[in-house]
C-alpha positions in Angstrom: -23.8 -57.8 54.2 -24.1 -60.7 51.8 -27.7 -59.8 50.8 -26.4 -57.5 48.0 -24.5 -60.3 46.3 -27.3 -62.9 46.1 -28.1 -64.4 42.7 -30.1 -62.1 40.5 -32.6 -64.8 39.8 -33.9 -64.6 43.4 -34.8 -61.0 42.9 -38.5 -60.2 41.8 -37.1 -57.8 39.2 -33.6 -56.6 38.3 -34.4 -52.9 39.0 -36.7 -53.4 42.0 -35.9 -50.7 44.5 -35.6 -51.9 48.1 -37.2 -49.9 50.8 -34.8 -47.5 52.4 -33.6 -48.9 55.8 -32.8 -46.6 58.6 -30.3 -49.3 59.9 -28.1 -48.5 56.9 -27.7 -45.0 58.2 -26.4 -46.3 61.5 -24.0 -48.7 59.7 -22.7 -45.8 57.6 -22.2 -43.6 60.7 -20.4 -46.4 62.5 -18.0 -47.0 59.6 -17.4 -43.3 59.2 -16.7 -42.7 62.9 -14.5 -45.8 63.1 -12.4 -44.7 60.1 -12.1 -41.1 61.3 -11.3 -42.0 64.9 -8.8 -44.7 63.9 -7.0 -42.2 61.7 -6.9 -39.4 64.2 -5.8 -41.6 67.1 -2.9 -43.1 65.1 -1.8 -39.6 64.0 -1.9 -38.4 67.6 0.2 -41.4 68.6 2.7 -40.7 65.8 3.1 -37.0 66.6 3.4 -37.5 70.3 5.9 -40.4 70.2 8.0 -39.8 67.1 10.0 -36.9 65.7 9.5 -35.9 62.1 11.7 -37.9 59.8 12.1 -40.7 62.3 11.8 -44.2 60.9 11.0 -47.3 63.0 11.1 -50.9 61.7 7.9 -52.9 62.4 8.1 -55.9 60.1 11.3 -55.3 58.2 11.7 -55.1 55.3 8.0 -55.0 54.6 6.7 -52.4 57.0 8.1 -49.3 58.7 6.7 -46.4 60.6 8.2 -43.3 58.9 6.8 -40.0 60.2 6.5 -37.3 57.5 4.2 -34.3 56.9 2.6 -34.2 53.5 1.4 -31.0 51.9 -0.1 -32.8 48.9 -3.0 -35.3 48.4 -3.0 -39.0 49.1 0.4 -40.7 48.5 2.1 -37.2 48.3 0.5 -36.2 45.0 0.3 -32.5 44.2 2.3 -31.0 47.1 2.3 -27.4 45.8 -1.6 -27.0 45.6 -2.6 -27.9 49.2 -5.6 -25.6 49.2 -7.2 -27.3 46.2 -7.2 -30.7 48.0 -8.8 -29.0 51.0 -11.7 -27.8 48.8 -12.0 -31.2 47.1 -12.2 -33.1 50.3 -14.8 -30.8 51.7 -16.9 -31.1 48.5 -16.6 -34.9 48.6 -17.8 -35.0 52.2 -20.8 -32.8 51.5 -21.7 -34.9 48.3 -21.6 -38.1 50.3 -24.0 -36.7 52.9 -26.4 -35.6 50.2 -26.5 -39.2 48.9 -27.6 -40.8 52.2 -31.3 -40.5 51.4 -30.8 -43.2 48.8 -28.8 -45.6 51.0 -30.3 -49.1 51.3 -27.3 -51.4 51.0 -24.9 -52.5 53.7 -22.0 -52.7 51.3 -22.7 -49.1 50.1 -22.9 -48.1 53.8 -19.5 -49.6 54.3 -17.9 -48.0 51.3 -19.4 -44.5 51.8 -18.6 -44.6 55.5 -14.9 -45.4 54.9 -14.8 -42.8 52.2 -16.3 -40.1 54.4 -14.2 -41.0 57.5 -11.0 -41.0 55.4 -11.8 -37.7 53.7 -12.7 -36.0 57.1 -9.5 -37.4 58.6 -7.2 -35.8 56.1 -9.5 -32.7 56.0 -9.0 -32.2 59.7 -5.2 -32.1 59.2 -5.6 -29.6 56.3 -7.7 -27.3 58.5 -6.0 -27.4 61.8 -2.4 -28.5 61.4 0.6 -26.3 60.6 1.5 -24.2 58.7 -1.9 -22.5 58.5 -5.7 -23.0 58.4 -6.7 -24.9 55.2 -3.1 -25.3 54.3 -2.1 -27.8 56.9 0.2 -30.7 56.2 -1.2 -34.2 56.6 0.6 -36.7 58.9 1.8 -39.8 57.0 3.6 -42.7 58.6 3.0 -46.1 56.9 5.8 -47.1 54.7 5.8 -50.2 52.4 8.6 -51.2 50.0 8.7 -49.2 46.8 5.5 -47.4 47.6 4.5 -43.9 48.8 4.1 -43.2 52.5 0.5 -43.0 53.6 -1.9 -43.0 56.6 -5.1 -44.7 57.8 -7.3 -42.1 56.1 -5.7 -42.8 52.7 -6.3 -46.5 53.2 -9.9 -45.9 54.1 -10.5 -43.7 51.0 -8.9 -46.2 48.7 -10.8 -49.1 50.3 -14.1 -47.3 50.0 -13.5 -46.4 46.3 -12.5 -50.0 45.6 -15.7 -51.4 47.1 -17.7 -48.8 45.1 -16.1 -50.0 41.9 -16.9 -53.6 42.7 -20.5 -52.8 43.5 -20.9 -50.8 40.3 -19.4 -53.6 38.2 -21.8 -56.1 39.9 -24.8 -53.8 39.2 -25.6 -53.1 42.9 -27.3 -49.7 43.3 -27.0 -47.5 46.3 -30.5 -48.5 47.3 -29.6 -52.2 47.3 -31.3 -53.2 44.1 -29.6 -55.2 41.4 -29.3 -54.2 37.7 -28.5 -57.1 35.5 -28.1 -56.8 31.7 -30.2 -59.3 29.8 -28.1 -61.4 27.5 -29.0 -62.6 24.0 -29.0 -66.1 25.2 -31.6 -65.3 27.9 -33.7 -63.6 25.2 -33.6 -66.7 23.0 -34.7 -68.9 25.9 -37.8 -66.8 26.3 -38.8 -67.3 22.7 -40.3 -70.3 21.0 -38.9 -72.3 18.0 -40.2 -69.9 15.5 -39.1 -66.8 17.4 -42.5 -66.4 19.1 -42.7 -65.8 22.8 -42.7 -69.1 24.7 -46.1 -70.4 25.8 -48.1 -69.0 22.9 
């Protein structure tokens, strides 16, 4: 996946669009399935082996399993508006699928796959867990010191968003092309001593 971070000078043009690669779709699907399956399997393990409110030391004092059910968003935000987060997660999932036709970057495949897998993981809880359809409480169980309790889906979503931010800052488009701003220094190099274009 290092091809997206090669030096811009090696690119024929900063905004050259790479040909869409079907392999990226398979990468995206693999990452999404992995994130979703990992999330659901860990939640199944928690709900079948722990009782709600139980706390198990794993690497004390840094890491504990602490089983709670969260009616809010990631990290227990907005616990009184569960239905809104159900709609938001469904909308995000659909929006990601609509963007796949532009996908031509392995790093974007990773980030969008994690984002979709995490969103679908928590959306599954919202739709099918108690107390009711679309109002279900999400299973959270990972506890760190002085931090909210979260789950694998939350981690996947945050990781996906972080990668997207890095790609955007580095000018890597979803199709894999690089967009590099031309600096004043570069413009000066392209001109001759009197301000004329070099070579004239």
